C-alpha positions as CSV (number, residue, x, y, z in Angstrom):
1,M,0.0,0.1,0.0
2,L,1.3,3.4,-0.8
3,V,1.2,6.2,1.8
4,D,2.0,9.8,2.2
5,L,2.9,11.3,5.5
6,H,3.6,14.9,4.5
7,T,1.4,17.0,2.3
8,H,0.2,20.6,2.5
9,S,-3.0,22.0,1.4
10,T,-4.5,25.7,1.2
11,S,-4.5,26.1,5.0
12,S,-1.0,26.8,4.7
13,D,1.2,27.1,1.0
14,G,-0.4,24.3,-0.7
15,T,-2.5,24.7,-3.6
16,Y,-5.2,21.9,-3.4
17,T,-8.1,22.6,-0.7
18,P,-8.0,19.7,1.7
19,A,-10.9,18.1,0.2
20,K,-9.1,18.4,-3.2
21,L,-6.1,16.9,-1.7
22,V,-7.9,13.7,-0.3
23,E,-9.6,13.4,-3.4
24,A,-6.3,13.2,-5.3
25,A,-5.0,10.7,-2.9
26,A,-7.8,8.3,-3.6
27,A,-6.9,8.7,-7.2
28,A,-3.3,7.8,-6.8
29,K,-4.4,4.8,-4.7
30,I,-2.7,6.4,-1.5
31,G,-4.1,4.4,1.4
32,V,-3.0,6.8,4.3
33,L,-2.6,10.7,4.1
34,A,-1.4,13.0,6.6
35,L,-2.2,16.5,6.1
36,T,0.9,18.5,7.6
37,D,0.4,22.2,7.1
38,H,2.8,24.7,8.2
39,D,1.8,26.0,11.7
40,S,-1.8,25.1,11.0
41,V,-4.4,22.3,11.7
42,N,-7.2,24.0,10.2
43,G,-7.5,22.1,7.2
44,I,-8.0,18.6,9.0
45,V,-11.4,18.5,9.7
46,Q,-12.2,19.6,6.1
47,A,-10.1,16.5,5.1
48,E,-11.7,14.1,7.2
49,A,-15.2,15.1,6.4
50,A,-14.2,14.7,2.3
51,A,-12.8,11.4,3.1
52,V,-16.4,10.3,4.4
53,N,-17.9,11.0,0.9
54,I,-14.8,10.1,-1.6
55,K,-14.7,6.4,-2.8
56,N,-11.5,4.5,-1.6
57,A,-10.4,7.5,0.3
58,P,-7.2,7.3,2.5
59,R,-7.3,7.1,6.3
60,I,-6.5,10.6,7.4
61,I,-3.8,11.0,10.1
62,R,-3.9,14.5,11.9
63,G,-0.7,16.3,11.4
64,V,1.3,19.3,11.3
65,E,4.6,20.9,10.2
66,L,6.4,23.3,12.8
67,G,8.8,25.7,11.9
68,T,11.9,26.0,14.3
69,Q,15.4,27.5,14.1
70,A,18.8,26.1,15.5
71,G,21.5,28.3,15.1
72,E,21.4,29.5,11.3
73,A,19.8,26.3,10.4
74,S,15.8,26.1,9.7
75,V,14.6,22.8,11.1
76,H,11.0,21.7,10.4
77,I,9.4,19.3,12.8
78,L,6.4,17.1,11.8
79,G,3.8,16.3,14.1
80,Y,1.5,13.1,13.8
81,H,-1.7,11.9,15.8
82,I,-2.0,15.3,17.6
83,D,-5.0,16.6,19.4
84,I,-6.0,19.1,17.1
85,S,-8.0,20.8,19.8
86,N,-5.0,21.3,22.1
87,E,-5.4,24.9,23.4
88,R,-1.5,25.5,24.0
89,L,-0.6,24.1,20.5
90,L,-3.2,26.0,19.2
91,T,-2.4,29.6,20.7
92,K,1.4,29.1,19.8
93,M,0.4,28.2,16.1
94,H,-1.7,31.4,16.3
95,E,1.2,33.8,17.4
96,M,3.3,32.1,14.8
97,R,1.1,32.7,11.9
98,H,0.6,36.2,13.3
99,A,4.4,36.4,13.1
100,R,4.3,35.2,9.6
101,E,1.9,38.2,8.5
102,L,4.2,40.5,9.9
103,R,7.1,39.3,8.0
104,L,5.2,39.1,5.0
105,Q,4.5,42.8,5.1
106,K,8.4,43.4,5.8
107,I,9.2,41.4,2.8
108,L,6.5,43.4,0.4
109,Q,8.4,46.6,1.8
110,K,11.9,45.2,1.0
111,I,11.0,44.3,-2.6
112,A,8.7,47.3,-3.3
113,A,11.9,49.4,-2.7
114,L,13.8,47.6,-5.4
115,G,11.1,47.9,-7.8
116,Y,9.0,44.9,-7.3
117,Y,5.3,45.9,-6.7
118,V,2.9,42.8,-5.9
119,E,0.0,42.3,-3.9
120,V,-0.4,39.1,-2.1
121,A,-4.2,37.7,-2.0
122,E,-5.9,38.0,1.1
123,C,-4.2,35.9,3.7
124,D,-6.3,35.3,6.9
125,P,-4.0,34.6,9.7
126,D,-6.6,32.4,11.2
127,N,-6.5,29.9,8.5
128,R,-3.4,30.6,6.3
129,A,0.4,30.2,7.2
130,V,1.7,32.8,4.8
131,G,5.2,32.7,3.6
132,R,7.8,33.3,0.9
133,P,5.9,31.1,-1.4
134,H,3.1,33.4,-1.6
135,V,5.2,35.9,-2.4
136,A,7.2,34.3,-5.0
137,K,3.8,33.2,-6.8
138,A,2.9,36.8,-6.8
139,L,6.0,38.0,-8.5
140,V,5.6,35.2,-11.2
141,A,2.0,35.9,-11.6
142,K,3.1,39.7,-12.1
143,G,5.6,38.9,-14.7
144,Y,8.9,39.8,-12.9
145,F,10.1,36.2,-12.8
146,A,9.5,33.0,-14.7
147,T,9.5,30.8,-12.1
148,V,8.8,30.5,-8.3
149,Q,12.6,29.1,-7.7
150,E,14.1,32.0,-9.8
151,A,11.9,34.5,-7.5
152,F,13.6,32.7,-4.5
153,D,17.1,32.7,-6.2
154,V,16.9,36.6,-7.1
155,L,15.0,37.9,-4.2
156,L,13.8,35.7,-1.3
157,K,16.2,33.2,0.0
158,R,18.4,33.8,2.8
159,G,21.2,36.4,1.9
160,R,19.2,38.0,-1.1
161,P,17.8,41.5,-0.7
162,G,14.2,40.7,0.0
163,Y,14.8,37.9,2.6
164,E,13.5,38.7,6.0
165,P,14.1,36.4,8.9
166,Q,11.3,35.1,11.0
167,P,11.0,34.6,14.7
168,K,10.7,30.7,15.3
169,L,10.4,28.2,18.2
170,S,13.4,26.1,19.0
171,P,13.5,22.4,18.4
172,E,13.3,21.9,21.9
173,E,9.9,23.9,22.2
174,A,8.5,22.4,19.2
175,V,8.9,18.9,20.2
176,E,7.6,19.6,23.7
177,L,4.4,21.2,22.3
178,L,3.9,18.1,19.9
179,H,4.3,15.8,22.8
180,Q,2.3,17.9,25.2
181,A,-0.6,18.0,22.3
182,G,-0.3,13.8,22.3
183,G,1.7,13.3,19.4
184,L,4.9,12.2,17.8
185,A,7.7,14.5,17.0
186,V,9.5,13.9,13.8
187,L,12.4,15.7,12.1
188,A,11.5,16.7,9.1
189,H,13.6,16.3,5.5
190,P,17.1,16.0,7.2
191,S,19.0,15.9,3.8
192,E,17.6,19.4,3.1
193,L,19.8,20.7,6.2
194,E,22.8,19.4,4.6
195,D,24.4,19.1,7.9
196,K,24.8,15.9,9.1
197,P,26.6,16.4,12.3
198,L,24.0,19.1,13.2
199,V,21.2,16.3,12.6
200,N,23.3,14.1,15.0
201,C,23.5,16.7,17.6
202,L,19.6,17.1,17.3
203,M,19.1,13.5,17.6
204,K,21.4,13.4,20.8
205,N,19.9,16.6,22.7
206,V,16.1,16.5,21.3
207,K,13.5,14.0,22.3
208,F,12.5,13.4,18.9
209,D,10.3,10.3,18.3
210,G,11.2,9.8,14.8
211,I,12.9,11.0,11.4
212,E,11.8,11.3,8.1
213,V,14.0,9.1,5.7
214,Y,11.9,9.2,2.8
215,H,11.6,12.3,1.0
216,P,12.3,13.9,-2.3
217,S,15.5,15.6,-1.0
218,A,17.1,12.1,-0.1
219,D,18.6,10.1,-2.8
220,I,19.1,6.1,-2.0
221,N,22.4,6.8,-0.1
222,E,21.0,9.3,1.9
223,Q,18.1,7.3,3.0
224,K,20.5,4.5,4.0
225,Y,22.3,7.2,6.1
226,W,19.1,8.1,7.8
227,L,17.9,4.5,8.2
228,E,21.1,3.7,9.9
229,L,21.0,6.7,12.3
230,A,17.4,5.8,13.2
231,K,18.4,2.6,14.4
232,N,21.2,3.9,16.1
233,F,18.8,6.5,18.1
234,D,15.8,4.1,18.3
235,L,13.8,6.3,16.2
236,L,10.6,5.5,14.3
237,V,10.8,6.1,10.4
238,S,8.6,8.4,8.5
239,G,8.3,9.4,4.9
240,G,6.2,11.5,2.5
241,S,6.3,13.7,-0.6
242,D,6.0,17.0,0.7
243,F,3.4,17.6,-1.8
244,H,2.4,21.3,-2.3
245,G,0.6,21.1,-5.8
246,V,3.1,23.7,-7.0
247,S,3.8,23.5,-10.7
248,G,7.6,22.9,-11.5
249,R,8.1,21.6,-7.8
250,F,8.6,17.9,-7.6
251,P,6.2,16.0,-7.1
252,E,3.4,17.8,-9.3
253,Q,1.3,15.1,-8.4
254,L,0.7,12.7,-5.6
255,G,1.8,9.1,-5.9
256,I,4.8,9.9,-8.0
257,F,7.0,9.8,-4.9
258,E,6.2,6.3,-3.5
259,V,6.4,5.7,0.1
260,L,5.3,2.0,1.4
261,Y,3.2,1.4,4.3
262,T,5.5,-1.4,5.3
263,N,8.6,1.1,5.7
264,V,6.7,3.6,7.7
265,K,4.0,1.5,9.6
266,N,5.4,2.2,13.4
267,V,4.3,6.0,12.7
268,I,0.9,5.3,11.3
269,E,0.0,2.6,13.8
270,Y,1.2,4.8,16.8
271,K,-1.7,4.7,19.4
272,Q,-3.6,2.0,17.5
């Protein structure tokens, strides 16, 4: 059975509504789907409601992806099987989304000073986790750049003139929040960090439950490395496509990046 434990919807920076995401997963014969929007659980109830009415719909795992900072590194942490009504988690995510709104305005001011005038579509901080991808899409739509990646390379990535740092949680704070909400805390896409000593340090010093071994950023050799690390630290193994539904960003469709149930079943079957 195919599964996908890392996806995004319009409740953060994905382009598919939660319902459309579930529909696409069913069409791709994905049996288990985790919705892991950035700093938001607002799409989960919609996804679960859609699954009731869609033939061969996947089982929905309640998830989230929290952004944290460790030194200069942006460390993302996936939460699974969380209580989406947990007041402390909801309050913290609301604060983080508000910080994103403030950051968005600073980015728009910076790029306007450089001659790039765009308006990002209405972004409700109670429902959207806004960020640089929204700005990049607006820049492409206005004709300033051909692709989202080009907008990042020229203006928006760290070190470029439109970049604005964002206040974030520490990894320890995020993991504690997820545990307090009854969930698992899994280090997302470690290969994107491009810093194996940092990953080892995080595993030694933060109470992670697992690591995302299977991700588009990790080739077969990287996967073997993370599997060995998971064994050494007695970690659960997770995997997902990090699907956003963005043209030009792999994967453009669900099911193209394949993760097998048997390889991540301990994450899926947690608490069962």
